[in-house]
N, C-alpha and C positions, 0 to 999 in steps of 0.2 A: 832901652826899653820903651821910652816915650816915642822914639822914632818908629818902632814897630807898630805901636798902637795907631799912630797917625796914618801909617801905610795901609793898615787894615780898614780904617774908616774910609779912606779915599777909595780903596778897592770896592767897598760895599756900596758907596754912592754911585760909582760907575755902573755897577751891576743893576742897581735900581733904575738908573737912567735908561739903560738898554732895554730893560723890561717894559718901562713906560713907553718908550719909542715903539717897541714891538706891538704893544696893545693898541696904540694909536693907529699904527699901520693896518692892523687887522680890522679895527673899527672902520677905517676909511675904505678898505677893500670891500667889507660887507655892505657898507652904505652905498658904495659905487655899484655893486652888483644889484642891490635892491632898486636903485634908480634906473639902471639899464633895463631891468626886468619890467619895471613899470612903464618905461618909455616904449618898450617893445610891444607890450599888451595894448597900450594906447594906440600905437600905430596899426596894430592888427585890427582893432575895433573900427578904426577909420577906414581901413581897406574893406572890411566886411560891409560897412554902411555904403561905401562907394559901389561895391559890387551889387548890393541889393537895389540901389537907386538905378544903376544901369539896366538891371533886369526889368524893373518897373517901367523905365523909359522905353525899353524895347517892346514891351507888351502894349503900351499906349500907342507907340508909333505903328506897330503892326495892325492894331485895331482901326486906327484912322485910315491907314492905307487900304485896308479891306473895305471900309465903308465908302471911301472915295471911288474905288473900282466898282463896287456894287451899284452905286448911284449912276455911274457912266453906263453900265450894262443895262440898267432899267431904262435909261433915256434912249439907248439904241433900240430897245424892244418896243418903243412907242412910235418910232419913225415910220413915215410913209403912209400914214392913214388920212392925214388932213394937212393942207398947206399952212393953216393957222397954227395947228399944233406943232408942226415942224419949226415954225418961226420961234415959238416959245421954247422948244427944246434946244435950239441953237443958242439962245440967250442963256439958258440954265447950264448948258454944257460949258460955255465960256466962263461962267461964274465958278463952276466946279474946278476948271483948269486953273483959274487964278488962285483959288483957295489951295489947290494942290501944289502950285509953284511955291507959295509961301511955306507950305508944310515941308517941302523937300529940303529946305535949308536946315530945319530941325532934324530931319531924317538923316542928313549927312553927318551932323554933329553927334547924333545918337542920343541927344538930350531933349527932353520935353517936359516942362514943368506942368504940375497939375492944373494950374489956372489956365495955362495956354492950351492944354489938351481939352479941357471943358469948353473953352471959348470956341475952338475950332469945331468941336463936335456939335455945339449948339448952333453955329452958323450953318453947318451942313444940314442939320435937322430942319432948320427954318427954311432953307432952300427947297428941300424935298416937300415939306408941308405946303409951301407956296405953290410948287408945281402941281401938287394934287388938287389944290384949290382952283387953280387956273384950268385944269383939265375938266373938273366938275362944272365950272362955269361955261366952258366951251361946249360941253355936251348938252347943257341946258339951252344955250343960245342957238346951236346948230342942229339940235335934235338928232344927235348921232351917238353911237356907242363906241367909245375908244377902248380897245382891247390891248392887253399887254402880251408881248410875244417873247419866247425864249431865244437862246442863242442860235437855234436852228430855224427860227422863223415860225415856230408852231404857236398857235393861239392858246395862251395859258387859260383864258376863260373857257374856251371850248374844251380844254383838257379837264378842267375842273368839272364841267358839265358831264363829260364822258365818264369820269371817275364816279361821279354821283349816280349816274345812270347805271353803271356797272354794279355799284354797291346795292342799288335798289333791286336790280335784276337778281343778284345773288340772294337777297333777302326773300324775294318772291319764290325763288327756287327752293329755298330752305323751308318756307311755309308750305309750299305745294308738296314737298317730300314728306311732310308730317300730316298730310290730309288722310282721312280714312275713306276708302272706297265703299260706296253703298252697292251691295249686290243682292240678287234674288228679291227684287222689289215686288211686292204684291199689294194691290189696292182692292178693297171690296167694301160693300155696305154691310153693316151688322145691325142686329136687333136683339133686344134682351129676351131671355127665356128662363124664368125662374130666378132664384137668388144667385147672384154672382156669375150667371151663365150668359153666353151670347152665341148667336147663330149667324154665320156668314150668309149673305144673300146678294144676288145681283139685281134684285128687284128694287127699283127706285122708290116705289111707294112704300114698301115694307122696311126700307132702310131708316134706322133711327140715327145712326152715326156713320161716318166713313172711317175705315181703319186702314192705316198704311204701315206695313211691316217690311223690314229689310235687315240684311246682315252687314256688319262691318268687318273688314278683314284684319288680319294680324299685321301690324306695321311697327317695326322696331325703330323707325325714324320718328314716330309720334311719341310725344311725352305722355307719361301716365298722368291721370287726373281727370278733371272735368272737361267734357267735350259737348258743345252745343250744336244741335242740328236744326236747321230751318226748313220748313216744308212750305212749298208753294203749290197750292191746288188750283188748277185752271179748269173751270167748269165747261160744260158743253157750249156755252155762249161765248167762250173765248176770254172771259174775264177771270181775274184772280179772286178766288173766294176769300173774303176777309170780313171779320166782324171784330172790332176793337175790343169789345167787352168779353170776347171769347179768346183773347190772346193774340190777335193779329197785330202786325206792326210793320215798320219799314227797316230796310238795311241797304247797305251799299254793295253793289256788284264789284268785286275786287278787280276783275280784268278790265272793266271799262270805266269804273268810278262813278257809275250812275246809281241813283237811289231807286229802289223798287219795293214792292209789298210782299210780305210773307203771310201765310195763312196761320201757322202756329209753329211752336218750337218746343224742343225737348232737350234737356241736359242729362248726360249720363256720366258715370265714372268709368273711365277706360283704363284697362290694365295690360294693354298691348296684346290682348288675346281676342280671337273672333267672338262676336257678340250679336245677339238678335235684338232688334229694337222695334217697338210698335208705337205709333202715334195715332191719336184719335181727333176727329173733328165733328162737331155738332153738339146739339143739346136737345132737351125735350121740346118738341114742337117743330124741330128743323125739318124742312122738306127738301128733297133732292130731285133735280130734273133728270129725265132720261137722256142718255147719250154718253159721249166719250169724255173722260176726265184725265187730265195730264198731271202726273206727279213730278215735281222737281225738288231735289234735295240739295242743300247747301251747307258748307262748313267754312267758317271764317271768310264768308263772302265768295267762296269758290264753289262751282257746281261739282257734286260728287256722285250724282246718279239721276236717272230719268226713266220714267216708265208710264204707260197709260193703262187704263182699265175702263170698262163700260158697264153702266147700269141700264137695265132694260125697263 
């Protein structure tokens, strides 16, 4: 009986030992898997960092490469204008080639540290800045204009001038398209007759004021709103009639850029429809000479109509 009890106890201890061993093995396996997972993630993070660094290095290398090539192209575009300038360009070209040779080593390895990139970029910028300074000094000493040329040998300064001129011409065309044409221009003397009434006359002595009327056409290219017309009245003596206290002044002729005198002006509200406009000149006590008077009408500095009339 006691032997059976002892056997049962021994059998129970073996079972417990096996269970404990199994638990230990499971724990070790789980711990091992966790460790492997952690190592794998850590390695992946390192790989991602390396890839990002390589991409950044590639961008920096490409940027420097572009700037070196651009500097060489600029130097070539300045050659052949002056022997003194060509000597300067040869020196700067050799300096750039030396810089690029040192840069090519980093380019081959595919690696370029931030500090190294900034240092190379700074050196190149200093070289270009120094070249511009020497060109400015050379221009002042030799009293010459040094122009930059493109890869086809075209003068870039002249191209800029041409583009500016074209833009200016397009602006002028746009302004001219929006001008209103003065038609059916009529000039005459007038004198008062009763309240609010006036009578036209071609008699110089009887004229109290001069009246200039004209029609403006329908122009869809013209913006709606305020339009100002300037009147130049040229008397029989060939001089422009002008009295500052009666509204005369000066303006610039848009086509030639010269300043001239106008007799009077009037502003209307334009709605892109035909319209009749009348302008007056003169005041109480004004006297007018006999002879031919010339009417010149302007808008925005451009002539829009011309006609003459005669007072007897």
